[in-house]
C-alpha positions as CSV (number, residue, x, y, z in Angstrom):
1,M,-0.2,-0.2,-0.1
2,T,3.1,2.5,0.4
3,E,4.7,1.5,-2.7
4,N,1.5,2.4,-4.5
5,N,1.7,6.1,-2.2
6,S,4.9,6.2,-2.7
7,L,4.7,5.7,-6.5
8,G,1.8,7.9,-7.0
9,C,3.5,11.0,-5.2
10,A,6.8,10.4,-7.9
11,M,4.7,10.4,-10.3
12,N,2.2,13.6,-9.8
13,F,5.8,16.2,-8.4
14,T,5.0,19.5,-7.3
15,P,7.6,21.4,-7.4
16,G,8.3,24.1,-4.3
17,W,6.9,27.5,-4.6
18,W,11.0,29.1,-5.1
19,T,11.3,27.3,-8.3
20,F,8.2,29.7,-10.1
21,V,10.2,32.6,-8.3
22,L,13.6,31.6,-10.1
23,M,12.2,30.7,-13.3
24,G,9.8,34.3,-12.8
25,L,13.2,36.9,-12.2
26,F,15.1,34.8,-14.9
27,A,12.7,35.8,-17.3
28,L,11.9,39.1,-16.2
29,I,16.2,39.1,-16.5
30,M,16.3,38.0,-19.9
31,G,13.4,41.2,-20.7
32,T,15.2,43.7,-19.7
33,A,18.0,42.4,-21.2
34,A,16.3,42.1,-24.4
35,L,14.2,45.8,-24.1
36,V,17.4,47.6,-23.2
37,W,20.6,46.0,-24.9
38,T,18.0,45.1,-28.5
39,P,21.0,45.2,-31.0
40,F,23.4,42.5,-29.0
41,V,20.5,40.6,-27.7
42,I,20.0,40.0,-31.8
43,L,23.5,39.0,-32.6
44,F,24.1,37.2,-29.6
45,F,21.6,35.0,-30.0
46,G,22.0,35.0,-34.1
47,Y,25.0,34.1,-33.7
48,F,25.2,31.8,-31.0
49,I,22.8,29.8,-33.2
50,G,24.8,29.6,-36.0
51,A,27.3,28.4,-33.7
52,L,25.7,25.3,-32.4
53,V,24.7,24.7,-36.1
54,I,27.9,23.9,-36.3
55,V,29.2,21.8,-33.4
56,Y,26.3,20.2,-34.7
57,G,27.6,19.8,-38.2
58,I,30.7,18.3,-37.2
59,I,29.6,16.0,-34.3
60,T,27.5,14.7,-37.2
61,I,30.7,14.3,-39.8
62,I,32.6,12.4,-36.8
63,Q,29.3,10.3,-36.8
64,G,29.2,9.7,-40.3
65,A,32.8,8.9,-40.7
66,K,32.7,6.6,-38.0
67,S,28.9,5.0,-38.1
68,H,28.9,1.0,-38.7
69,E,25.8,1.1,-39.7
70,G,26.4,0.7,-43.4
71,A,27.4,3.6,-46.4
72,G,23.7,4.4,-46.8
73,A,24.4,5.9,-43.3
74,S,27.7,7.2,-43.0
75,A,27.1,9.6,-46.2
76,A,23.5,10.6,-45.2
77,L,25.0,11.8,-42.1
78,I,28.2,13.3,-43.7
79,I,26.3,15.2,-46.3
80,L,23.7,16.5,-42.8
81,G,26.8,17.8,-41.6
82,V,28.2,19.6,-44.4
83,I,24.3,21.2,-44.3
84,A,25.1,22.0,-41.0
85,V,28.8,23.7,-41.2
86,I,27.2,25.8,-44.4
87,L,24.1,26.8,-43.0
88,G,25.7,28.0,-39.5
89,F,28.8,29.3,-41.3
90,F,25.7,31.4,-43.4
91,A,24.6,32.1,-40.2
92,I,27.0,34.3,-38.7
93,S,28.9,35.5,-42.0
94,N,25.3,37.3,-43.0
95,I,23.7,39.6,-40.2
96,L,20.4,39.4,-41.8
97,S,20.0,35.3,-41.6
98,A,21.5,36.0,-38.1
99,W,18.3,38.5,-37.3
100,L,15.5,36.3,-39.4
101,L,17.3,33.0,-37.9
102,V,15.7,34.7,-34.5
103,T,13.2,35.9,-35.8
104,Y,11.7,32.8,-36.3
105,L,13.0,31.1,-33.0
106,I,11.4,33.3,-31.3
107,A,8.0,32.5,-32.4
108,F,8.5,29.1,-32.2
109,W,9.2,29.1,-28.7
110,A,6.7,31.6,-27.6
111,L,4.6,28.8,-29.1
112,M,6.2,26.0,-27.5
113,T,5.5,27.7,-24.9
114,G,2.0,28.9,-25.0
115,F,0.8,25.1,-25.8
116,T,2.7,23.9,-22.6
117,D,1.1,26.0,-20.6
118,F,-2.0,25.6,-22.1
119,W,-1.5,21.8,-21.6
120,M,-0.7,22.4,-17.9
121,A,-3.4,24.5,-17.7
122,F,-6.2,22.1,-18.8
123,T,-4.0,18.5,-17.5
124,G,-2.9,19.0,-14.0
125,N,-4.2,18.5,-11.2
126,A,-3.5,22.4,-9.6
127,G,-5.9,24.7,-7.9
128,I,-8.2,27.3,-9.7
129,G,-6.2,30.3,-9.6
130,Y,-2.9,28.6,-10.6
131,K,-4.8,27.0,-13.2
132,I,-5.7,31.1,-14.8
133,L,-2.3,32.1,-14.2
134,L,-1.3,29.3,-16.8
135,V,-3.9,30.0,-19.2
136,I,-2.9,34.0,-19.2
137,A,0.9,33.4,-19.8
138,G,-0.1,31.0,-22.5
139,L,-2.3,33.2,-24.1
140,L,-0.3,35.9,-24.2
141,S,2.3,33.2,-25.4
142,L,-0.1,32.0,-28.5
143,F,-0.1,36.1,-29.1
144,V,3.5,36.5,-29.2
145,G,4.1,33.4,-32.2
146,F,1.6,34.0,-34.4
147,Y,1.7,37.5,-34.6
148,I,5.4,37.1,-35.2
149,M,4.5,33.9,-37.5
150,M,2.2,36.6,-39.2
151,F,4.1,39.9,-39.9
152,P,7.8,38.8,-39.3
153,G,9.4,41.7,-41.5
154,I,8.2,44.0,-38.9
155,G,12.1,44.0,-37.7
156,T,13.5,42.0,-36.1
157,E,14.2,44.5,-33.7
158,T,10.5,44.7,-33.4
159,M,10.2,40.6,-31.9
160,V,12.8,40.9,-29.6
161,W,11.1,43.9,-27.7
162,I,7.8,41.9,-27.9
163,L,9.8,38.9,-26.9
164,G,11.7,41.6,-24.0
165,I,7.8,42.9,-22.8
166,F,6.1,39.0,-23.0
167,A,9.2,37.9,-21.2
168,V,8.9,41.1,-18.2
169,A,4.8,39.9,-18.2
170,W,5.8,36.0,-17.9
171,G,8.4,36.2,-14.8
172,I,6.3,38.5,-13.1
173,V,3.4,36.2,-13.5
174,M,5.6,33.4,-12.6
175,V,6.7,35.0,-9.8
176,I,3.7,36.0,-9.0
177,T,2.6,32.2,-8.8
178,G,5.7,31.0,-6.6
179,L,4.9,34.0,-3.9
180,M,0.7,32.6,-3.6
181,F,3.2,28.7,-3.0
182,R,5.6,30.7,-0.2
183,G,6.5,28.6,3.0
184,K,4.9,25.4,1.5
185,T,6.9,22.2,1.2
186,P,5.5,21.1,-2.1
187,E,3.5,17.8,-0.1
188,E,1.6,20.6,1.2
189,I,1.1,22.7,-2.1
190,S,0.3,19.0,-4.2
191,S,-2.4,18.4,-1.0
192,S,-3.9,22.2,-1.1
193,M,-3.8,21.4,-5.2
194,S,-5.8,18.1,-4.6
195,E,-8.2,19.9,-1.8
196,E,-9.4,22.3,-4.0
197,Q,-9.9,20.4,-7.2
198,Q,-12.7,18.2,-4.6
């Protein structure tokens, strides 16, 4: 009987209040940086992503060269790696491509965050107040993501400002959520969420 209870607790993990506050503070810091140092943030992310793609391409080429799964698999990995290296160098050498890359990554990130927040709000066992905050954060995320996808030509700088405003708003919501649970252990949070559902 105790094994079933411990298994149920492990499957219904509830983070402590401080995790929400840390996520919120991190979002506030990143949002403020995006608003204050917009061109630097855009170039940093563009170059960083370009460098990651180059590293991925090199690792894929090495995997293809050392692959023991046949010539076809090796050739596919090597070709994929070469394409990744070329795209990475293109992103680093061309400012416009780096800026556009950041724009579409922002849109993708915002959409994924929105869908995740909605999923957590409608499938989780949290209380009503927490679910409402998740729905608000999800609506903000989906709005930003769809807006960027519909109007990518309005400028990457504007996208980063929108991302900064979104990150600040999302950070505030997460800090409020964490402070609502302050002083409670994860077990107490979980039991209070269960009581609200009944």
